N, C-alpha and C positions, 0 to 999 in steps of 0.2 A: 475191522472186528472192536472197536470200542464203541463203533455206533451201536452193533446190534447187541452190546451186553447193555449198556443204557436202556435199550429199548425193550429187552427180555426184562430187566429189572425193574421197569414201570410196570410191562404184563404182573410180573409178580405181585407186586403190590396189591393189584387191583383183584387177581385172583385171590388173595388172603381176605379180602375184603367180599368176598361175595357170601351172602347169608340166602335166607331163606327168601324167597321172590315175593314182593311185596308192590302189592300191586294199587300203589296209589293212586287216587284223583290225579286224572290227565298224563299222570309217566307212564308209559309201556315198557314194563318190566321186562315182559316176558319178552320183547325183540334184542335183548342183550345176554352176551354170556354170563357177563357178569351178575346179571339180575338186579335186584335195587340197593347191595349193599347193605341188608340189615336195614330197609329202612332210613339208611343216610342220602340215598341217593334222588329222593322222592322230597328230604328235607329241603337237599338245597336248591334245588328247584322249588320247591316251593318259597325258597328265599331268594329265587332269582340267578343261580347258580348251573348250568349246564355242561357235563364232561362229555366229548365222544372222542373214542380212540377207537382204529378201525384198521385190519390189516388186510390189504387185499391183490389178489395175483392172478397169473393170468401167462398157463403156456401152452405150448402151438408145436406142433409138429406136422411137416408137408410130406405127404405121401405122394404127390404129384406136383410136377414143378419145380421152375430152380434150376441152380447147378449144380444142387445133392442134397441131399433128403437129411433134415438135420431137427435137431430141439429146439429149443428154447423159450428161455425162462425171465418174466418183469414181476416186478412186485411194489405194492406201495403202502407204507405206515400214514396214517394219518392221526394229527390227535389236535382237536379243536374243544374251543374253550366258547361259554358264551355267556354273558352278562345282561341281565335284567336290570339298567342302572337306576329306577321307579322303586322295584322293592331291593334295590343294594344298598344305595344312599337319598332314595327320593326326587331325581331325576325326572320327572315325569315323560313317559316320550322315547328313553334314549335306549339303546343297544350295545354294548360293545364286543364284538367279534373275533378272536384269534384263532388261526388255525395254523399249521404247521405240516409238512408234508415233504417223505421221504422219500424218494425214487430211489430202486436198484433197477439191474437185470439186463436181458438181451434181446433182442428183437429177431423174430426168425424170417424176415425180409431179407436181413441183413446176413444173416447167420448160414442162412440156404442162399444168397447168389439169384435173389427172386423180390426182385422191385415191384413193388406197388404204389400206386398213386397215394392212396391211404392205406394206411402197415395194417396188420394184421390186428396187433395187440394193441387196445386202446388208451393202457394203462403205459403202456412205454413212454418215454421222450422227457425233455427237455433238459437231462441230466442226471448222472445218479448223484445227486447230494441233497442235502438237506432244505427246504426252501421256506422261509414264513410267506407264507402262499396268501392269509389276510389279516391284515389290522385295520377295523374300520368301525368307525362309530355313527348310530343310522339315528338319527331325530324324526320323529313322525309327530304332526301338527296341525290346528283346522281339524281335531276331532280322527286322526288318523286318518286323512284325506290326503295328505300332504308326505310322503317321507323323502327324509336325504338323508346320503351315505357318501361321507369322505374317508378317506386312506390309503390303505394299502388294499385294494380292490381287484375284481378279475372282472370283465364284462359277461362272459356266460354264466354266473351267479342271479344276474338280472337279466338276461336276456339271450334270445333265444335258447328257451330252456325248451330239450324233452326229455323223454325215456330214455335214461340209459339202459336196456335190456339186452345190450349183445357186447360183442368182444372184437368185432371188426370195427377201424373208426369209423366208416361209414355213416353208423347208427348210431353215433353217440354227439350229442351235444360239446359233449366237454372236450374232444375232439377234432369233430367237424368244423367246428366253430373256426377253429385256427387259421381256415383257408376265407374266411372272408374277407380277410385283411390281412396282408404284416405284419402290422402290430395290434392284430384284436390275440392277446395271449390271455387262454383257458389255464385253468389248476392245470400244476401247482404252481404257475408264475402270475405276477400279477404288478400292478403299475398305482403308482400315482395319480389320485381321479376322486372325482366325484361322480353320482347318479342319484336321481329327480324322482320320483314317481310321484304322478300324481288319478287320486281314485275317485272321480266322482260319486261312483254307486258301486255295487260289491260284483259289477257284472266290465265295464270299463277302465284301464288301467293306461294313463300317458307317459311313456318313460322318455328319460334324457341321460345320455352321461358321457364324459370327455375323460381321456386318458392320457396322460402324457409317453411320449413317444421317447423311447432310451436307450440310447445305441449300445447300452451294455446291459437290456432289461437280461437276459438269457444267458450273459457270463455268471459260471458258477461261481465267481468268487462275492455273489451279491446274497450269497445263499440265505442270513437270514437278519442281513442290515433294515432297518426301516425304512432307513432314507437309500434305496439304491445308487451305485456313486456311476458317472457317465453322464455327459448332457444333455439337454432338455431338444428334442428334435425337431418336437411337434405335437401335434394333439389331434388325436381321432375319437369323432364326435359321434354318438350313434341316438338314435331314433328310434322309439318303437310303439306300436299301437297294440296292447292286448284285450282283446274281446274273452270273456269266461263267463261260457252258459251253461244253465242249469236247469234242464230238460223235466226234473221230474225222476223219481225212482230210480235213483242214485245214477242216472245219465250225464252225464257233463259234458264239457266241449273247449277245447283251450287253442284258441287263433290268436295267431301271434304275425302282424308284417312288419321290418324294421330296413330303414338306412342307413349307409354307413359314407364317412367322410370323415378323409385323411389326408393333412396338410402337410407330410411330411416328403421328401425327394424321393424317388425309388426308381431303378434303374429299369428299362422295358427289357422284356423277354426277347426281343427281336432287336439287329442293329438297325443303321439309317442306310443299310442296302437291303433292309428288309432280310435276314439273315437271322437264323439263329444266334443269339448274344455269345462270343466264347469262340465262333469256327474260325472267323476270320481275324482280321486285326482293325477292323472295318470298327469306327467307334460307334460307343451303345449310347441312347439318348435318355434322359430320364424325364420322366412329368413330376410338375409341382403339388399335385395332386392329386386323390385317385380316389371312387366312389363304389358301391357297395349296394346288393339290397338281398334280402331272405326272406323266407318264405316257412311259417312253422303251426303245424295242422294236426289236433291230436283229439278224442274225440273214444268215452266208453260207449261201446256199440250196445252190452248187455249187462245187465249187472244178476251175481244169483244172490241167493237168498246169504249166503256165507260172506257174500264179499267181493267174492272173486269176477270174472266177466271179461269181456273180449276189449281193450282198448287199442284201437286202430293207429298208425301217426302218418303225416306227409310229410316232408322238407324239402326245400331247395333253398341254396346256396348261389348266390350268382358274385362271384369276384369282378373283379377291374380287370379285362383279359389282357392289359397290356403289361401287365408288372404280375401276374399270377399265373404260373404254371397249370395251375386245375382250374378252369375256366367256368365249370360248374359241376355241383353235387346235388343228386337227386335221389330220394331217398323214399321207402314206400314200406310199412309192414304193422306187425299188431304184435300181441305177445293174451294170451287166457294165463289167468292169473285161477288159480284150482282148479286143474282141469279134471279132476277128480275127486269124488266128494269124500274118499281116505286122507286125499292128497290139498286137502285147500290151501297150503301154502306155497305149493309149486307155481312152476308159470310153465309156460313152452310160448316160445316167440319163433317166428319168421319175418326174414323182411330182404328187402329186393332192393339194389343201388345201381346205378350209374354214374359213373365219374368221369367226367368229360376231363380231354388237354384244352387251353386256349385256343379259340379259335387262332386268334394273334399265330400262337407258339407253330400249331398247324400248316398254315399259310408261307411259313415262314421256312419251315422245314422242307415243303413241296418245291418251295423256290429253289431252295439249294441244291434241291438234285436234280434243276434242270439245268441248273447255272453253275453247277461247280465246278472247280478248277481244275486241267485235266488229270485224272491220277489220283483225283482226288477221292473217297470212299461215300459213298450216296449213307446219308442219314435215316434210323429207324423215322417214319410218321406218326405221330401218335395222335391218336384220339379218341378212342374210348374203352373205358375198363369197369366189367358188368361183373355184380358182388351179389351173393343167396348166400344167407347164413341162415341155418337152426339152429336151435338149441334148447336146451331143456333145463329149469334149473332146481333143484332140489335142497328140498328145506329141511336139513339133517335134525338142527335142533333149535331153539333159539337163538337168534343171532349168526346159526354158524348155515354159508351156503353153499356148495356146490355145482359148476354149472358145466357140464361136456357140452362142445357144439363142432359143427362142422361151416367150413366155409368151403365155398366154389368159388376162385375169379376165374371169369372169363378176359382174354387179351391183358394182361399184366400190363401195368402202367402204360396203358390204350396201344399196345402193337399187337396190331392182329395176328405177325407171325411168330407171338413168339408163346411159348405151350403154356395150356391152362393150368393150371393150380389148384388143389383140393388142401385146404388147412387142418387138421383136427386140433382142437381149442379143449383147455379145462380150468377151470375160473374159479377161484375160492373168496369169499367172503365173512369175514370175522368182524361181527360188533361184540366191541368189548364192555 
């Protein structure tokens, strides 16, 4: 409870600073509950200091599927500080970012005995603790054509970034990107690393990043440590080419292709006899390095006079099938902002996904069922999980949004003999 008291106290301080909403040049005061703090927030931004405080929650209830019908609730508090060092101390082209995340709650898949390959609440995960999510220094060089970032960072801030307008993890890059590689940690977890971006013009971005693999990265004991405990077990390297297209009249596109190489040792998901790992006493081999690739595409299909319109996306994640249970994540969908003239800030989203179990694991399960010892039970053969989500995001007031949703999952956990599931969701987003 002490943790919540401190958070509420902070919110109270900010609330008392709420004054007349002043729309200072370049500062979107109408996007925050506390507005412009009587002009102080815009002044801070002009001086190079920006603060963000947010609360984000997702509730879920399964009306079909699982062992029991129940509810779950997960949330996240977020505090970020962004400092333009050129304005503060005259350090040209430098920026310091500090982000702290606090997560709490439960997951409907666990509460209802309803395993999915990718969970129903993307905000859940990595422990109910407070973490230092980012502490980084960015330096821009050569007229901003080159950018170098170092510190405690996470790959999904720079790579495989797609709009996250859904509750299911399949359609949110901040969570689905975890399946690109076992050492790819999206927020709230970060790693020591460096990231470089070269931009020859306003369209092309060539990116490379390196992140240390720490065996204790997920430990809850590392919450707010700047230098996390645990040994360095290897390095994950990421390369990406991004193209930003401008088709005119507010129509744009963002297209990314990336590759990943991890030199940390990892166990295979099948043993040396070809059976699923752990079912027998047969040894399980390791790989000395793993590889993955991904594709992420977004395009604004049309734009309305009020700034809304339809944005479509498609993504594919292809992990190393020797070590990852999830062998492929495919997602396609879109969302319409300002669906009605009277609701210019609302949003409707629809997405479809297919999560595939590694073909290596599927083959191992089939082999085990064919050759299993006498008296041993057969194992389920996992293949594909299909996900559909429909939601409507309601902008109630500046900085306050509520999003009811419905998810339908066919073949949960990739098992054709498991009952399909329906999950009702409710998402709350507060930006102070």
